[in-house]
C-alpha positions as CSV (number, residue, x, y, z in Angstrom):
1,M,-8.1,15.1,3.8
2,L,-8.9,12.8,0.9
3,D,-12.5,13.7,0.4
4,N,-12.9,17.3,1.6
5,T,-11.9,20.6,0.2
6,D,-9.6,21.9,3.0
7,S,-6.2,23.1,2.2
8,V,-3.6,20.9,3.9
9,H,0.0,20.4,4.9
10,L,0.6,16.7,4.4
11,V,3.5,15.7,6.5
12,H,4.8,12.2,5.6
13,G,7.3,9.6,6.6
14,P,9.7,7.9,4.2
15,G,7.9,5.4,1.9
16,S,4.4,6.5,3.0
17,D,3.1,7.1,-0.5
18,A,2.4,10.9,-0.1
19,E,2.9,11.4,-3.8
20,A,0.5,8.6,-4.7
21,I,-2.2,10.0,-2.4
22,C,-1.8,13.5,-3.9
23,L,-2.1,12.0,-7.3
24,Q,-5.3,10.2,-6.2
25,V,-6.8,13.5,-5.0
26,S,-5.7,15.1,-8.2
27,K,-7.4,12.4,-10.3
28,G,-10.7,13.3,-8.7
29,Y,-10.3,16.9,-9.8
30,L,-9.2,16.0,-13.3
31,E,-12.1,13.6,-13.7
32,L,-14.5,16.5,-13.0
33,G,-12.8,18.6,-15.7
34,Q,-11.1,20.8,-13.2
35,T,-7.5,22.1,-13.4
36,V,-4.7,20.7,-11.2
37,A,-1.4,22.5,-10.9
38,W,1.5,20.3,-9.6
39,L,4.4,22.3,-8.4
40,G,7.6,20.2,-7.8
41,S,8.8,16.8,-8.7
42,L,6.4,14.2,-10.2
43,S,7.4,10.7,-10.8
44,P,6.4,9.8,-14.4
45,S,5.9,6.1,-13.6
46,L,3.7,6.8,-10.6
47,A,1.7,9.4,-12.5
48,R,1.2,6.9,-15.3
49,S,-0.2,4.3,-13.0
50,A,-2.3,6.7,-10.9
51,I,-3.8,8.9,-13.6
52,G,-2.8,7.3,-16.9
53,D,-6.3,5.9,-17.6
54,L,-7.8,9.4,-17.8
55,D,-8.8,10.7,-21.3
56,E,-6.7,13.3,-23.1
57,A,-9.1,16.1,-22.2
58,A,-8.8,15.4,-18.5
59,L,-5.0,15.0,-18.7
60,G,-4.9,18.3,-20.5
61,N,-6.0,20.0,-17.3
62,L,-2.8,18.9,-15.5
63,R,-0.1,21.4,-15.3
64,V,3.3,20.5,-14.0
65,W,5.8,23.2,-13.1
66,E,9.3,23.1,-11.6
67,R,9.8,24.9,-8.4
68,G,11.0,28.5,-8.4
69,A,10.1,29.3,-12.0
70,L,9.1,32.8,-13.0
71,G,5.6,33.4,-14.1
72,I,4.0,31.2,-11.4
73,H,1.0,33.5,-11.2
74,R,-0.1,32.4,-14.7
75,F,0.1,28.8,-13.6
76,M,-2.5,29.0,-10.8
77,P,-5.7,27.0,-11.2
78,P,-9.1,28.7,-10.8
79,G,-11.1,28.6,-7.6
80,N,-12.5,25.1,-8.2
81,G,-9.1,23.6,-9.0
82,L,-6.3,22.1,-7.0
83,L,-2.7,23.2,-6.4
84,V,-0.3,20.5,-5.2
85,I,3.1,21.6,-3.9
86,H,5.1,18.4,-3.6
87,G,8.0,18.9,-1.3
88,W,7.6,22.6,-0.3
89,C,10.8,22.6,1.7
90,S,14.1,20.7,2.0
91,P,13.7,17.3,3.5
92,I,16.6,17.9,5.9
93,G,16.7,20.5,8.8
94,R,14.4,23.4,9.3
95,A,12.5,25.2,6.6
96,T,14.5,28.3,5.5
97,K,13.1,31.8,5.7
98,G,13.2,31.8,1.8
99,E,11.2,28.6,1.6
100,L,8.6,30.0,4.0
101,Q,8.3,33.3,2.1
102,Y,8.0,31.4,-1.2
103,L,5.2,29.3,0.1
104,E,3.4,32.2,1.7
105,E,3.6,34.1,-1.6
106,I,2.1,31.2,-3.5
107,L,-0.6,30.7,-1.0
108,R,-1.6,34.4,-1.3
109,M,-2.0,33.9,-5.1
110,A,-4.0,30.7,-4.8
111,D,-7.8,30.9,-4.9
112,C,-8.2,27.1,-5.0
113,R,-7.6,24.2,-2.6
114,V,-3.9,23.7,-1.8
115,I,-2.1,20.5,-0.7
116,V,1.6,21.0,0.3
117,T,3.8,18.1,1.3
118,S,6.9,17.8,3.4
119,L,8.9,15.0,5.0
120,G,8.3,14.8,8.7
121,N,10.9,15.5,11.4
122,Q,11.7,13.5,14.5
123,D,12.3,15.2,17.8
124,A,16.0,16.0,17.8
125,G,16.1,15.9,21.6
126,G,14.9,12.3,21.6
127,G,11.9,13.3,23.8
128,S,9.3,11.8,21.4
129,T,9.1,9.3,18.6
130,Q,6.1,11.2,17.1
131,M,6.6,12.8,13.7
132,T,6.6,16.6,13.8
133,A,5.9,19.1,11.0
134,R,8.3,21.7,9.8
135,S,7.0,25.2,10.6
136,R,3.6,23.7,11.7
137,E,2.4,26.8,13.5
138,R,3.4,29.1,10.7
139,L,1.7,27.0,8.0
140,E,-1.5,26.6,10.1
141,G,-1.4,30.4,10.4
142,M,-1.4,30.5,6.6
143,G,-4.6,28.5,6.6
144,L,-3.3,24.9,6.1
145,T,-4.6,22.1,8.3
146,T,-1.8,19.6,9.3
147,W,-2.2,15.9,8.5
148,F,0.4,13.2,9.2
149,L,0.8,10.2,6.9
150,S,2.8,7.2,8.1
151,R,3.1,3.5,7.5
152,S,1.1,1.3,9.8
153,D,3.0,-0.8,12.3
154,E,0.4,-3.6,11.7
155,G,0.7,-4.2,8.0
156,P,0.8,-2.5,4.6
157,E,-1.8,0.1,5.5
158,R,-1.1,3.8,5.9
159,V,-2.3,5.9,8.8
160,L,-3.6,9.5,8.0
161,S,-4.2,11.6,11.1
162,S,-4.9,15.1,12.1
163,S,-5.5,16.6,15.5
164,D,-9.1,15.4,15.5
165,S,-9.3,12.6,13.0
166,K,-7.6,9.3,12.2
167,L,-8.0,7.2,9.1
168,R,-6.5,3.9,8.2
169,L,-5.8,3.7,4.4
170,V,-5.9,0.5,2.5
171,R,-4.5,0.4,-1.0
172,S,-6.5,-1.1,-3.9
173,Q,-6.2,-1.0,-7.7
174,D,-8.3,2.2,-7.6
175,G,-6.1,3.9,-5.0
176,F,-6.4,4.3,-1.3
177,T,-9.7,3.8,0.5
178,S,-10.2,5.0,4.1
179,I,-11.5,3.3,7.2
180,R,-12.1,5.7,10.0
181,E,-10.5,4.8,13.3
182,P,-12.6,5.0,16.5
């Protein structure tokens, strides 16, 4: 998720630093002179600490757009860029039909790598303590690989996992570094 070019749905728990991880991935694109489009909320203080050391030219390639704005097609980065949709749906309840249609429309327009984030669900029936993804099957049908980000039970690390991979993330001054789990 951190080092590849797959488009992903990053499902996260509260306080798991999903925004910081998306900023770290974005920084890599900006350092290469590529365009990053950020759709949704962006914490100014977190952005300043994560990408504030970039030069003016690199920062000039970051576009931040509020959700639902007209003219989104002019906002899309080229094929070598990155589109981050931070919080593609409401954090409570099921994704609405309108939210799914909006995301599908944006994904059809995007030629670049896409990372969408959402807060994970818990099984309402109480059958499992595992985090679940909103509309997982539908988003995977749209071409997004699902990754789960959570806080580690064993310390300050984060755990990033997909159906076939698990990484332990350790935070340093330069961002998160990964340690592949067996």
